[in-house]
C-alpha positions in Angstrom: -24.7 16.8 -15.7 -22.5 14.7 -17.9 -20.2 11.8 -17.1 -16.9 12.5 -18.6 -14.0 10.2 -18.6 -10.8 11.4 -16.6 -7.9 12.4 -18.7 -6.1 9.2 -17.5 -7.4 5.8 -16.8 -9.3 5.6 -13.3 -7.2 3.9 -10.7 -8.7 0.8 -9.1 -10.6 2.9 -6.3 -12.1 5.1 -8.8 -13.0 2.3 -11.1 -14.6 0.1 -8.5 -16.7 3.3 -7.4 -17.9 3.9 -11.0 -18.7 0.1 -11.6 -21.2 0.1 -8.8 -23.3 3.3 -9.9 -26.4 2.9 -11.7 -26.1 3.8 -15.5 -28.4 6.8 -15.0 -26.0 8.4 -12.6 -24.1 11.4 -14.2 -21.0 12.7 -12.5 -18.7 15.5 -13.5 -15.1 15.0 -13.5 -12.6 17.8 -12.4 -8.9 17.9 -11.9 -8.0 17.6 -8.3 -4.5 17.9 -6.6 -4.4 14.0 -6.5 -6.1 13.2 -9.7 -9.6 13.5 -10.9 -12.3 14.3 -8.4 -16.0 13.2 -9.0 -18.4 16.0 -8.6 -22.1 15.6 -7.8 -24.0 18.9 -7.9 -21.8 21.1 -5.9 -20.1 18.4 -3.8 -16.7 17.0 -4.6 -16.7 13.2 -3.9 -13.4 12.1 -2.4 -12.8 8.3 -3.0 -10.0 6.7 -1.0 -8.3 3.2 -1.5 -7.7 1.3 1.8 -6.0 -1.8 0.6 -7.4 -5.1 1.8 -10.1 -3.5 3.6 -9.9 -5.0 7.3 -10.9 -3.0 10.3 -7.4 -1.6 11.0 -7.0 -0.4 7.5 -10.5 1.6 7.7 -9.7 3.0 11.1 -6.4 4.3 9.8 -8.1 5.9 6.8 -10.7 7.6 9.0 -8.1 8.8 11.5 -6.0 10.4 8.7 -8.8 12.3 6.9 -10.8 15.1 8.0 -13.5 14.0 5.5 -14.1 11.0 3.5 -17.0 10.3 1.1 -16.2 6.7 -0.2 -13.8 4.2 1.0 -12.8 1.3 -1.5 -10.8 -2.0 -0.5 -10.4 -5.4 -2.0 -12.9 -7.0 0.4 -14.2 -4.9 3.3 -14.7 -7.0 6.5 -17.8 -6.9 8.7 -15.9 -4.8 11.2 -14.7 -2.4 8.6 -18.2 -1.9 7.3 -19.6 -1.4 10.7 -16.9 1.3 11.5 -17.7 3.2 8.2 -21.5 2.8 8.9 -20.9 4.4 12.3 -18.8 7.2 10.6 -21.5 7.8 8.0 -18.9 7.0 5.2 -19.9 5.2 2.0 -18.0 2.2 1.0 -17.4 -0.2 -2.1 -15.2 -3.3 -2.4 -13.8 -5.2 -5.4 -16.3 -8.0 -5.0 -19.0 -5.6 -6.1 -20.4 -5.0 -2.6 -21.3 -1.6 -1.7 -23.2 0.8 0.6 -23.4 4.1 -1.1 -25.5 7.2 0.1 -24.3 10.3 -1.5 -27.2 12.9 -1.9 -29.7 11.3 -4.5 -27.3 8.4 -5.1 -28.3 5.3 -3.0 -26.5 2.0 -3.8 -26.7 -1.3 -1.8 -25.1 -4.5 -3.4 -24.1 -7.8 -1.7 -21.1 -8.5 -4.2 -19.6 -11.9 -5.0 -16.1 -13.3 -4.0 -13.8 -13.6 -7.0 -12.0 -17.0 -7.4 -8.6 -17.5 -6.0 -5.9 -15.6 -7.7 -2.7 -17.0 -8.8 -1.0 -15.0 -5.9 -3.3 -16.7 -3.4 -2.3 -20.0 -4.9 1.3 -19.4 -3.8 0.2 -19.8 -0.1 0.8 -23.3 1.2 0.9 -24.5 4.9 4.7 -24.0 4.7 4.4 -20.5 3.5 1.9 -19.8 6.2 4.3 -21.3 8.8 7.2 -19.2 7.5 5.2 -16.1 7.5 3.9 -16.7 11.1 7.6 -17.1 12.2 8.6 -13.8 10.6 5.6 -12.0 12.0 6.7 -13.3 15.4 10.1 -11.8 15.0 12.2 -14.4 13.3 14.5 -12.9 10.6 13.5 -13.9 7.2 16.4 -16.2 6.5 16.5 -19.8 5.8 18.3 -20.8 9.0 16.1 -18.6 11.3 12.8 -19.6 9.9 13.9 -23.3 9.8 14.9 -23.2 13.6 11.4 -21.3 14.3 9.2 -23.7 12.4 10.9 -27.0 12.4 10.4 -27.1 8.6 13.2 -28.4 6.2 15.8 -26.2 4.4 14.1 -26.6 1.1 10.6 -25.9 2.5 11.8 -22.6 4.1 13.9 -21.7 0.9 10.8 -22.1 -1.2 8.5 -20.4 1.3 10.7 -17.3 1.6 11.0 -17.1 -2.2 7.2 -17.1 -2.5 6.9 -14.3 0.0 9.6 -12.3 -1.9 7.7 -12.9 -5.2 4.5 -11.7 -3.5 6.4 -8.5 -2.7 6.0 -9.0 1.0 9.9 -9.4 1.5 12.5 -7.2 -0.1 16.2 -7.0 -0.5 18.7 -4.4 -1.7 20.5 -6.9 -4.1 19.8 -10.4 -5.5 23.2 -11.7 -4.3 26.1 -10.6 -2.0 25.9 -7.8 0.4 22.6 -6.3 0.7 20.9 -9.5 -0.5 19.4 -10.2 3.0 15.7 -10.2 2.9 13.5 -8.1 5.2 9.9 -7.4 5.6 8.5 -4.7 3.3 5.5 -3.9 5.3 4.5 -5.8 8.4 0.9 -4.9 8.3 0.8 -5.9 4.7 2.3 -9.3 5.4 -0.1 -9.8 8.1 -3.2 -8.9 6.0 -1.9 -11.3 3.2 -1.2 -14.1 5.8 -4.7 -13.6 7.3 -6.4 -13.8 4.0 -4.6 -17.0 3.2 -4.8 -18.6 6.6 -8.6 -18.2 6.6 -8.7 -19.7 3.1 -6.6 -22.7 4.2 -8.3 -23.2 7.6 -8.6 -27.0 8.4 -12.2 -28.4 7.6 -12.2 -30.9 10.5 -13.4 -29.8 13.9 -14.9 -31.2 17.1 -17.4 -29.4 19.2 -17.2 -30.3 22.9 -19.7 -29.6 25.7 -18.3 -27.7 28.6 -19.7 -25.8 31.5 -16.7 -23.7 32.3 -17.1 -20.5 34.2 -13.6 -19.5 33.7 -12.5 -20.9 30.2 -8.8 -19.8 30.7 -8.4 -21.4 34.0 -10.3 -24.6 32.7 -8.0 -24.7 29.6 -4.9 -24.5 31.8 -6.3 -27.5 33.8 -7.2 -29.6 30.8 -3.8 -28.6 29.1 -1.8 -30.1 32.1 -3.5 -33.3 31.3 -2.9 -33.1 27.7 0.9 -32.3 28.2 1.1 -35.2 30.8 -0.3 -37.5 28.0 2.1 -36.1 25.4 -0.9 -34.6 23.5 0.4 -31.5 21.6 -2.1 -28.6 22.0 -2.5 -24.7 22.2 -5.4 -22.3 22.8 -6.3 -19.9 20.1 -9.1 -17.3 19.6 -10.6 -15.4 22.5 -9.1 -17.6 25.2 -5.4 -17.0 23.9 -6.3 -13.3 23.3 -7.3 -12.9 27.0 -3.7 -13.7 28.0 -1.8 -12.1 25.1 -3.7 -8.8 24.8 -7.0 -8.8 26.9 -10.0 -6.9 25.1 -13.1 -8.9 25.3 -14.9 -8.8 28.6 -16.4 -12.3 28.2 -15.1 -15.4 26.3 -18.1 -17.0 24.6 -16.6 -20.0 22.7 -13.0 -21.4 23.2 -10.9 -22.9 20.4 -7.9 -25.3 21.0 -5.5 -26.7 18.3 -4.6 -30.3 18.9 -1.8 -32.3 17.3 -4.0 -34.6 15.1 -5.2 -34.3 11.6 -8.3 -36.6 11.9 -11.8 -36.4 13.5 -10.9 -39.8 15.4 -7.6 -38.1 16.7 -9.6 -35.0 18.0 -12.2 -37.4 19.6 -9.3 -39.3 21.3 -7.8 -36.1 22.6 -11.1 -35.1 24.1 -11.4 -38.4 25.9 -8.0 -38.1 27.4 -9.2 -35.2 29.5 -12.7 -36.5 30.2 -14.5 -34.3 27.7 -17.4 -35.5 25.3 -18.4 -34.3 21.9 -21.7 -32.5 21.7 -23.3 -30.6 18.8 -23.1 -26.9 19.6 -20.6 -27.3 22.3 -18.6 -24.1 23.5 -15.2 -25.7 23.1 -13.9 -26.6 19.6 -11.0 -28.7 18.9 -9.2 -28.4 15.5 -6.1 -29.9 13.9 -2.9 -27.8 14.0 -3.1 -25.7 10.9 0.7 -25.5 10.2 3.9 -26.7 11.7 4.8 -23.2 12.6 1.8 -23.1 15.1 3.1 -26.3 16.5 6.6 -25.0 17.1 5.9 -21.3 17.8 3.3 -22.0 20.5 4.3 -20.6 24.0 3.1 -20.5 27.5 1.7 -17.3 28.8 0.1 -17.0 32.1 0.0 -20.8 32.4 -1.8 -21.2 29.2 -0.1 -22.7 26.1 -1.2 -20.3 23.3 -0.8 -20.3 19.4 1.4 -17.8 17.9 -0.1 -14.2 17.9 -0.7 -14.0 14.1 -2.8 -17.2 14.1 -4.8 -16.0 17.1 -5.4 -12.8 15.2 -6.8 -14.8 12.2 -9.0 -16.8 14.5 -10.4 -13.8 16.4 -11.4 -12.2 13.0 -13.9 -15.2 12.3 -16.1 -14.5 15.2 -17.8 -11.1 14.2 -17.1 -7.4 14.8 -16.2 -7.7 18.3 -13.7 -10.3 17.2 -12.2 -8.1 14.6 -11.9 -5.3 17.3 -10.1 -7.8 19.5 -7.8 -8.8 16.7 -6.9 -5.3 16.0 -6.2 -4.7 19.7 -3.9 -7.7 19.7 -2.0 -6.4 16.6 -1.6 -3.1 18.5 -0.3 -4.9 21.6 2.1 -7.2 19.9 3.4 -4.6 17.4 4.1 -2.3 20.5 6.0 -5.0 22.2 8.3 -5.4 19.2 8.7 -1.7 18.4 
């Protein structure tokens, strides 16, 4: 068998797949209805691009295709990799990571994350805040995002321009009628926001020792004390998801955002409600990540919760089950707005 070049340049999915194959592997290339197919022996190998590569992207690809051989994404999440493993589908991502098992071809690579791209550098706390407000239903205009986030007119103007330059917002015209921006693809906006929010996650945190049997009820009680002492706060992660879109049967660790940027401020907030820091504690206090989180927080079932896009991001950091809960939250919140 010979490895022949397609008549056109490989697209990014095909190129990523070819790049992880050992030099000794020889594939034939034949013309398929959607471009070149790779052929191994008598088997046609179908390679599909799934975008960012989170669990939702992979689930949609699996649901849409009767047969998939190789899935390719920018950076496949642990949940996405787990779903593909259960489905018996090989995968590759653009970090160079891969798990491929196709006949005699067996490839396993860990990959390396690339440095931040110029597009990622456009994301700032203000851009995150505006994206949060838009995902929560605010119209992508300066006045509506300023009202939702509490940011200045200049910050909202710049943030909306950045989202448009990232092709996450679009308009029919540059000026006049038809110039109003709208979300190009809500799922793409969420994926880009989530990646940036994880990268800009505040480094400061404080672990608290608690023995709560019912984390939600206990947070509600602690929250009343914080509120009475004028300490801004909101729950995120599994505790917030438990009231926004229940999925997990048990809440292991709980996370709360507090209106303070310093470790000393977090310690003071803990002291206000009689809580003490302890390494490995099941409650984690973190600074408010954006002004959007502060302004968009709402009370649901007695619990003050962060805006759902931020809860989605924080769920994704706690493993495969967290990713599944995040996808469930997306489905619940998207259904409410549909």
